C-alpha positions as CSV (number, residue, x, y, z in Angstrom):
1,M,3.8,-43.6,-29.0
2,K,4.4,-45.1,-25.6
3,L,8.2,-44.7,-26.0
4,E,8.0,-40.9,-26.0
5,P,6.8,-40.5,-22.4
6,A,9.0,-43.4,-21.3
7,T,12.0,-41.8,-22.9
8,A,11.3,-38.4,-21.3
9,A,11.0,-40.0,-17.8
10,R,14.3,-41.9,-18.3
11,A,16.1,-38.8,-19.6
12,A,15.1,-37.2,-16.2
13,S,16.7,-40.1,-14.3
14,F,13.4,-41.9,-13.5
15,R,12.9,-45.6,-14.1
16,A,10.1,-46.1,-16.5
17,E,8.7,-49.4,-17.7
18,L,6.2,-50.2,-20.5
19,E,3.0,-52.2,-19.9
20,V,3.3,-52.7,-16.1
21,G,0.3,-53.7,-14.0
22,N,-0.3,-53.8,-10.3
23,E,-0.4,-57.1,-8.2
24,T,-4.2,-57.3,-8.1
25,R,-4.5,-56.8,-11.9
26,T,-6.9,-53.9,-11.6
27,W,-4.8,-51.7,-13.9
28,R,-1.9,-51.9,-16.4
29,A,-0.1,-48.7,-17.3
30,D,1.2,-48.0,-20.7
31,V,4.2,-46.4,-19.0
32,L,4.8,-46.7,-15.3
33,V,7.3,-44.3,-13.6
34,F,9.0,-45.2,-10.4
35,D,10.6,-43.2,-7.6
36,R,14.1,-43.7,-6.2
37,Q,12.7,-46.3,-3.7
38,D,11.3,-48.2,-6.7
39,R,7.7,-47.3,-5.8
40,P,5.3,-46.6,-8.7
41,I,4.4,-42.9,-8.7
42,L,3.0,-42.1,-12.1
43,A,1.1,-43.9,-14.9
44,L,1.3,-42.3,-18.3
45,E,-1.6,-43.5,-20.5
46,V,-1.5,-43.0,-24.3
47,Q,-5.2,-43.1,-25.0
48,L,-5.9,-43.6,-28.7
49,S,-9.2,-45.5,-28.5
50,P,-12.5,-43.9,-27.5
51,M,-13.2,-43.7,-23.7
52,T,-16.1,-42.1,-21.9
53,P,-15.5,-39.5,-19.2
54,Q,-17.0,-42.0,-16.7
55,D,-14.5,-44.7,-17.8
56,A,-11.7,-42.2,-17.5
57,R,-12.7,-41.2,-14.0
58,K,-13.1,-44.9,-13.0
59,R,-9.7,-45.8,-14.4
60,T,-8.1,-42.8,-12.8
61,D,-9.6,-43.7,-9.4
62,R,-8.2,-47.2,-9.7
63,Y,-4.7,-45.8,-10.0
64,A,-5.3,-43.4,-7.1
65,A,-6.4,-46.3,-4.9
66,D,-2.9,-47.6,-5.2
67,G,-1.2,-44.2,-4.7
68,V,-0.3,-43.8,-8.3
69,A,-1.0,-40.5,-10.2
70,V,-2.0,-40.8,-13.8
71,C,-1.8,-38.5,-16.9
72,W,-3.9,-39.4,-20.0
73,I,-2.3,-38.4,-23.3
74,S,-4.2,-38.1,-26.6
75,M,-3.6,-36.6,-30.0
76,E,-7.1,-35.3,-30.5
77,K,-9.8,-33.6,-28.5
78,R,-11.5,-36.1,-26.1
79,P,-14.6,-35.7,-24.0
80,W,-12.7,-36.7,-20.8
81,E,-9.8,-34.3,-21.1
82,R,-11.3,-31.7,-18.6
83,G,-12.3,-34.3,-16.1
84,V,-9.0,-36.2,-15.5
85,P,-5.3,-35.1,-15.6
86,S,-4.5,-35.1,-19.3
87,L,-2.8,-33.5,-22.1
88,R,-3.3,-33.4,-25.9
89,V,-0.2,-33.5,-28.1
90,A,0.3,-32.8,-31.7
91,P,1.0,-35.8,-33.9
92,L,4.7,-36.3,-34.6
93,R,5.8,-35.2,-38.1
94,K,8.6,-37.7,-38.1
95,R,10.2,-40.3,-35.9
96,G,12.4,-38.7,-33.2
97,D,10.5,-35.4,-33.1
98,A,9.5,-34.2,-29.6
99,W,5.8,-33.9,-28.7
100,M,4.3,-30.5,-28.7
101,V,1.6,-30.1,-26.0
102,R,-1.5,-28.5,-27.6
103,Y,-3.8,-28.6,-24.6
104,G,-3.5,-29.4,-20.9
105,M,-0.4,-28.9,-18.9
106,A,1.4,-25.6,-19.8
107,R,4.5,-27.6,-20.7
108,Y,5.7,-31.2,-20.7
109,T,9.0,-31.3,-19.0
110,W,10.7,-33.6,-16.5
111,A,12.9,-32.6,-13.6
112,K,15.5,-34.9,-12.2
113,P,14.4,-36.4,-8.9
114,H,15.7,-34.8,-5.7
115,K,18.5,-36.7,-4.0
């Protein structure tokens, strides 16, 4: 599941790496997206296991402390989805299908970075 957001970021000409943490080891992103200056700008977290709204907020704040935005992605309704940046996607029917956003952002698209 982590490959879908990484592939979308790469298709839009961003560098995206899987399982990348910060230097102080306070977080590790499922997918970390970098800007043209090679600075981390967005963590994409595919959250399949249970997490409380308080844990979601705490983890989101850890990213924010390092200047990294985060978007939590799930396939089912979660108690934290209204409290942190998130989207709910429909499960893929078969490998290679694109995700369909069911809740959260109006659409899941990437734009190429400005030059």
